[in-house]
C-alpha positions as CSV (number, residue, x, y, z in Angstrom):
1,M,-0.1,-0.2,0.3
2,K,1.4,3.3,-1.1
3,S,1.5,6.1,1.5
4,A,-0.5,9.7,0.9
5,S,2.8,11.4,0.2
6,N,3.5,9.4,-2.2
7,N,0.0,9.9,-3.9
8,A,0.4,13.6,-3.0
9,P,1.0,15.3,-6.7
10,R,4.5,16.6,-7.7
11,A,5.1,20.1,-7.0
12,Q,5.7,22.0,-10.4
13,P,8.5,24.7,-11.0
14,D,7.5,28.2,-11.9
15,R,8.5,28.9,-15.0
16,G,8.5,32.4,-15.0
17,A,11.2,32.0,-12.1
18,R,14.5,32.8,-13.5
19,M,17.4,29.6,-12.9
20,S,21.1,30.7,-11.8
21,S,23.5,29.3,-13.2
22,P,27.3,29.9,-13.3
23,Y,27.2,29.6,-17.6
24,E,25.2,32.7,-17.3
25,N,27.5,35.7,-16.7
26,L,30.2,34.6,-18.6
27,P,32.1,36.5,-21.5
28,A,31.6,36.1,-25.1
29,R,34.7,33.8,-25.6
30,A,33.4,31.8,-22.9
31,F,30.7,30.1,-25.9
32,W,31.4,28.3,-28.7
33,R,29.8,29.6,-30.8
34,S,30.3,33.4,-30.8
35,T,34.0,32.9,-31.3
36,V,34.8,30.2,-33.2
37,G,35.6,31.5,-37.1
38,R,36.1,34.8,-36.4
39,T,39.6,36.9,-37.4
40,D,38.6,40.2,-36.3
41,A,40.7,42.1,-34.6
42,A,38.7,42.5,-30.9
43,A,38.4,38.1,-31.6
44,L,42.1,37.7,-31.8
45,A,42.7,39.9,-28.7
46,H,40.8,37.5,-26.8
47,L,41.6,34.2,-27.8
48,Y,45.1,35.1,-25.7
49,S,44.9,36.6,-22.2
50,P,48.4,37.0,-21.5
51,K,50.0,36.9,-17.3
52,V,52.5,39.8,-17.9
53,E,51.8,42.5,-20.8
54,L,54.9,42.3,-23.4
55,T,55.4,44.8,-25.9
56,R,57.7,44.9,-29.1
57,Q,60.5,46.3,-27.2
58,T,60.5,43.9,-24.7
59,P,63.8,41.7,-25.1
60,L,62.8,38.1,-25.9
61,M,64.2,34.7,-26.5
62,T,62.8,32.0,-28.9
63,V,63.6,28.6,-29.2
64,G,62.4,25.6,-29.3
65,S,61.4,23.2,-32.7
66,C,61.0,24.0,-36.3
67,F,57.9,25.3,-36.0
68,A,59.8,27.9,-33.7
69,R,62.0,28.8,-36.6
70,H,58.3,29.9,-38.1
71,I,57.8,32.1,-34.7
72,H,60.8,33.3,-34.0
73,Q,61.3,35.3,-38.2
74,A,57.6,35.9,-38.3
75,L,58.3,38.2,-34.2
76,T,61.6,39.7,-35.5
77,Q,59.6,40.7,-39.6
78,D,57.1,42.3,-37.5
79,G,59.3,44.5,-35.1
80,W,59.8,42.6,-31.9
81,N,62.6,42.8,-29.7
82,I,63.8,39.2,-30.1
83,L,67.5,38.4,-29.0
84,Q,70.3,36.9,-31.2
85,G,73.1,35.4,-29.6
86,E,74.6,34.9,-32.6
87,D,74.7,37.0,-35.8
88,M,75.5,35.9,-38.9
89,R,73.9,38.6,-40.6
90,A,76.6,40.9,-41.4
91,H,78.5,38.4,-43.2
92,M,77.2,36.3,-45.1
93,P,73.6,36.0,-47.3
94,E,70.5,35.0,-45.2
95,K,70.2,31.5,-47.1
96,L,74.0,30.9,-46.2
97,C,73.3,32.1,-42.6
98,H,70.2,29.8,-42.2
99,Q,72.2,26.7,-43.5
100,Y,74.8,27.1,-40.9
101,G,72.2,28.0,-38.5
102,Y,72.2,30.8,-37.7
103,N,69.5,33.7,-37.2
104,L,66.8,30.4,-37.0
105,F,66.6,31.2,-33.3
106,S,68.0,33.7,-30.7
107,A,72.0,31.4,-30.5
108,R,72.9,28.7,-32.7
109,Y,71.3,25.7,-31.2
110,G,69.4,24.0,-34.3
111,N,66.3,22.9,-33.1
112,I,65.1,21.8,-29.4
113,Y,62.8,19.5,-29.2
114,T,62.2,18.4,-26.1
115,A,61.9,20.0,-22.6
116,R,64.8,17.9,-21.4
117,Q,67.2,19.5,-24.4
118,F,66.2,22.7,-23.2
119,R,66.7,21.7,-19.5
120,Q,70.2,20.4,-20.8
121,L,71.0,23.4,-22.5
122,V,70.4,25.6,-19.8
123,A,72.3,24.1,-17.7
124,H,75.5,23.7,-20.1
125,A,75.1,27.2,-21.2
126,L,75.5,28.2,-17.1
127,D,78.2,26.0,-16.5
128,G,80.1,25.3,-19.8
129,E,83.4,25.0,-19.2
130,T,82.7,21.7,-18.0
131,A,79.4,20.9,-20.2
132,P,80.1,17.4,-22.3
133,S,80.2,18.1,-26.5
134,P,79.6,14.8,-27.5
135,V,81.3,14.5,-30.6
136,W,79.6,12.2,-33.7
137,Q,81.6,11.6,-37.2
138,R,80.9,10.8,-40.8
139,D,83.5,10.4,-43.8
140,G,86.3,11.4,-41.8
141,R,84.5,14.6,-40.3
142,Y,83.1,15.7,-37.1
143,F,79.7,16.7,-35.8
144,D,78.3,18.7,-32.5
145,A,76.1,15.7,-31.2
146,L,73.2,18.1,-29.8
147,R,73.3,20.1,-32.6
148,P,74.2,18.0,-36.1
149,T,73.3,20.7,-38.0
150,V,74.2,23.4,-37.8
151,E,77.1,22.3,-39.9
152,P,75.7,20.5,-42.9
153,E,79.6,19.1,-44.1
154,G,81.0,18.7,-40.2
155,V,84.8,20.0,-38.9
156,D,88.2,18.4,-39.2
157,H,88.9,17.7,-35.6
158,P,86.6,16.7,-32.0
159,D,88.3,19.5,-30.8
160,D,86.7,22.1,-33.7
161,V,83.3,20.6,-32.3
162,R,85.0,21.7,-28.7
163,H,85.8,24.5,-29.3
164,A,82.5,25.4,-31.3
165,R,80.3,25.2,-28.5
166,L,82.0,26.4,-25.3
167,E,81.5,30.2,-27.8
168,H,78.4,28.5,-28.8
169,L,77.4,28.0,-24.7
170,R,78.6,31.9,-24.0
171,A,76.2,33.2,-26.0
172,V,73.4,31.5,-25.1
173,K,74.3,32.8,-21.5
174,R,74.5,35.9,-22.6
175,V,71.2,35.4,-24.4
176,L,69.4,33.8,-21.4
177,Q,70.8,37.0,-19.1
178,D,69.0,39.5,-21.6
179,A,66.2,38.0,-22.0
180,E,63.1,39.2,-19.6
181,S,60.4,36.4,-21.3
182,I,61.8,33.2,-22.8
183,V,59.1,31.5,-25.7
184,L,59.6,28.4,-25.7
185,T,58.1,26.2,-28.0
186,L,57.6,22.0,-27.4
187,G,57.7,20.0,-30.3
188,L,58.0,16.3,-29.2
189,T,57.9,13.5,-26.4
190,E,60.1,10.8,-28.2
191,C,63.7,11.2,-28.0
192,W,66.9,9.3,-27.8
193,M,69.1,9.4,-24.9
194,D,72.9,8.9,-25.1
195,V,73.8,6.1,-22.5
196,A,77.0,7.5,-21.3
197,T,76.0,10.7,-20.7
198,G,72.0,10.6,-20.0
199,L,72.0,13.1,-22.7
200,A,68.9,13.9,-24.7
201,L,69.3,14.2,-28.4
202,P,68.1,16.2,-31.0
203,T,68.2,12.7,-32.8
204,A,69.3,9.3,-33.3
205,P,72.6,8.5,-34.5
206,G,73.5,7.2,-37.9
207,H,70.7,9.4,-39.3
208,I,72.8,12.5,-40.0
209,A,76.0,11.2,-38.7
210,G,77.6,9.3,-35.9
211,D,76.7,5.1,-35.8
212,Y,73.0,3.7,-34.5
213,D,74.5,0.8,-31.6
214,P,71.7,0.1,-29.5
215,A,73.7,-0.5,-26.8
216,K,75.1,3.5,-26.9
217,V,72.0,5.2,-27.0
218,R,68.5,4.4,-25.9
219,F,64.6,5.6,-26.7
220,H,62.5,7.1,-24.3
221,N,59.4,8.6,-24.6
222,F,58.5,11.8,-21.9
223,T,55.5,11.5,-19.7
224,Q,53.6,14.4,-18.5
225,S,54.8,14.3,-15.1
226,E,58.8,14.2,-16.8
227,V,57.9,17.5,-18.6
228,L,56.7,18.7,-15.4
229,A,59.6,18.2,-13.9
230,D,61.8,19.5,-16.6
231,L,60.4,23.1,-17.2
232,R,61.0,23.2,-13.7
233,A,63.8,22.4,-12.9
234,T,65.3,24.8,-15.7
235,R,63.1,27.8,-14.5
236,D,65.2,26.7,-11.0
237,L,68.3,26.4,-13.3
238,L,67.9,30.4,-13.7
239,R,66.3,31.8,-10.9
240,K,69.6,30.7,-9.2
241,A,72.1,32.3,-11.5
242,G,70.2,35.1,-10.9
243,I,67.7,35.1,-14.2
244,K,64.2,36.2,-13.9
245,A,63.1,35.6,-17.3
246,R,59.5,34.1,-17.4
247,F,58.3,31.7,-19.6
248,V,55.5,32.0,-23.0
249,L,55.3,28.1,-23.7
250,T,53.9,26.9,-26.7
251,V,53.0,24.0,-28.7
252,S,54.2,23.0,-32.4
253,P,51.0,21.8,-34.1
254,V,53.4,20.5,-36.6
255,P,53.0,16.2,-36.2
256,L,55.8,13.6,-36.2
257,V,57.9,12.8,-39.4
258,A,57.7,9.6,-37.7
259,T,57.9,7.6,-34.6
260,A,60.0,4.8,-33.2
261,S,57.3,4.0,-30.5
262,G,55.8,1.0,-32.4
263,N,52.3,2.9,-32.5
264,H,50.9,4.2,-35.8
265,V,52.8,7.9,-36.5
266,G,49.0,9.3,-36.3
267,P,48.1,7.8,-32.1
268,A,52.3,8.9,-31.8
269,S,51.7,12.1,-32.0
270,T,48.8,12.4,-30.7
271,Y,49.9,11.4,-28.0
272,S,53.0,13.6,-27.5
273,K,50.8,17.0,-28.2
274,S,48.9,15.9,-25.3
275,V,50.8,15.9,-23.0
276,L,53.1,18.9,-24.2
277,R,49.5,20.9,-23.9
278,A,48.4,19.1,-20.7
279,A,51.8,20.3,-19.1
280,C,51.5,23.5,-20.8
281,G,47.9,23.7,-19.3
282,E,48.8,22.5,-15.3
283,L,51.9,25.6,-15.2
284,Q,50.0,28.3,-16.9
285,A,47.3,27.5,-13.8
286,G,49.7,27.2,-11.5
287,D,52.8,28.8,-11.8
288,A,53.3,32.3,-12.1
289,D,56.3,31.7,-13.9
290,F,54.7,30.2,-16.9
291,D,51.9,30.8,-19.7
292,Y,51.2,28.9,-23.0
293,F,50.3,31.2,-26.0
294,P,47.4,29.1,-28.0
295,A,49.9,28.4,-31.5
296,F,48.9,25.2,-31.4
297,E,44.7,25.9,-31.1
298,I,45.5,28.6,-33.6
299,V,47.0,27.0,-36.2
300,S,45.2,23.2,-36.0
301,T,41.6,23.8,-35.4
302,P,38.7,26.0,-36.5
303,I,39.2,28.3,-33.3
304,A,40.3,31.9,-35.8
305,D,39.1,30.3,-39.2
306,G,42.0,27.3,-39.3
307,P,43.3,25.2,-39.1
308,Y,46.4,26.2,-41.5
309,I,47.7,23.7,-42.7
310,E,49.7,23.0,-46.1
311,Q,49.1,19.9,-48.5
312,D,51.3,18.0,-47.2
313,G,49.1,17.6,-43.9
314,R,52.1,18.9,-41.4
315,Q,53.2,22.0,-42.1
316,P,51.5,25.0,-40.9
317,S,49.9,27.8,-43.8
318,Q,51.9,31.5,-44.0
319,Q,48.7,32.6,-43.2
320,G,48.5,30.3,-39.6
321,I,51.8,32.0,-38.5
322,K,50.0,35.6,-39.6
323,T,47.5,34.7,-37.7
324,A,49.1,33.7,-34.3
325,V,51.7,35.9,-34.1
326,T,49.0,38.5,-34.8
327,C,46.8,37.5,-32.4
328,F,50.0,37.1,-29.6
329,A,50.7,41.6,-30.9
330,L,47.1,42.2,-30.2
331,S,46.7,40.2,-27.0
332,H,49.6,42.0,-25.8
333,G,47.6,45.4,-26.8
334,E,50.3,46.2,-29.3
335,K,48.7,47.3,-33.7
336,G,48.5,44.1,-34.9
337,L,50.9,43.0,-37.9
338,S,52.2,46.1,-39.9
339,L,51.6,45.8,-43.8
340,K,55.7,44.6,-44.2
341,A,55.4,42.4,-41.8
342,E,52.3,40.8,-43.7
343,N,54.4,40.8,-46.5
344,D,56.8,39.4,-45.2
345,V,55.3,36.6,-43.5
346,Q,53.2,36.4,-46.7
347,Q,56.9,35.4,-48.7
348,M,58.6,33.0,-45.9
349,P,59.0,30.3,-48.4
350,P,57.0,26.7,-47.1
351,R,58.9,24.2,-44.7
352,H,57.8,21.0,-45.3
353,D,61.2,20.8,-48.2
354,P,62.5,16.8,-47.6
355,T,66.0,18.6,-48.1
356,D,65.7,21.3,-45.3
357,A,69.3,20.7,-43.5
358,Q,67.8,22.3,-40.6
359,C,65.6,20.0,-39.2
360,E,65.7,16.2,-38.2
361,Q,62.6,15.7,-38.1
362,I,62.3,16.4,-41.8
363,L,65.2,14.6,-43.2
364,L,63.2,11.7,-41.2
365,E,61.5,11.1,-44.8
366,A,64.3,9.6,-46.0
367,Y,63.7,6.3,-44.0
368,H,59.8,6.5,-45.8
369,K,59.7,3.1,-47.8
């Protein structure tokens, strides 16, 4: 037998009463329909809310994977104060500078794909005289294993590698000391580690120079916790040295050319980008020294009328780079790209040339069968 209370009619909500919700007073930028696909100045300016406002006069250091080269070039063309510790533009044509690793980033360190590589670079620069310098050989020529592409033909003797590396690390230290912000583009979680030294390498030996020996190098795929630990340790190294530069992190939208993980390259690429993006998000949310700029989202999603991907399915288009840099400027209260910078960015050559000797990842295409 049912109780009387169960038989009683249920009270109906007052349809005229206003129901509160945590979403009802949010700004337009919080809603997909009102923001996605817009590239007007107002929309781009609200896509990113920087923790610290930068100006075109703020000394910036650029470092990272191949995508960081796009950022470096576009910001330089737009008049930002991009530091250059090893500048050879007065001594050789731009194409030759790039061939030998000059003026691609704020110093001649080549591509820094992983957070561990950057941690190493900072540690070595701050204590350069005792920094290890593994050397690879090819056809009687010698290469710096930590930046094997900067001397395309190698050098005469291992001592030349070590001398050049010490000079390079001194330049990196000067850039770190001068920088107010470090724009760091994270590209990969996959890495080859030198067993003897424990150092993270930009590529496996046997690819550009050296000989592959599984007893001397091991494959490693970094986790989110490892990426977080490396980035925080890098910050701590800088603070211990009295360097106060803060980080603007970004994630390269360029997927992997190849994977050594044993998985399909598609899911392997998604893993890398997801780990890096999650690490950036955690640092942005909980650490005042780290911010995140959404270049990954601008180029690879429809949030700003993209995706902006070349026909090869990997590389960002010039329009995507222009949109990202315009967003960066507007978000910091600066005007958008100058007309000259727009023209320069539009004329930037595509970076999907499989013979690009400055990108170890692109050179992996040679092993495709």
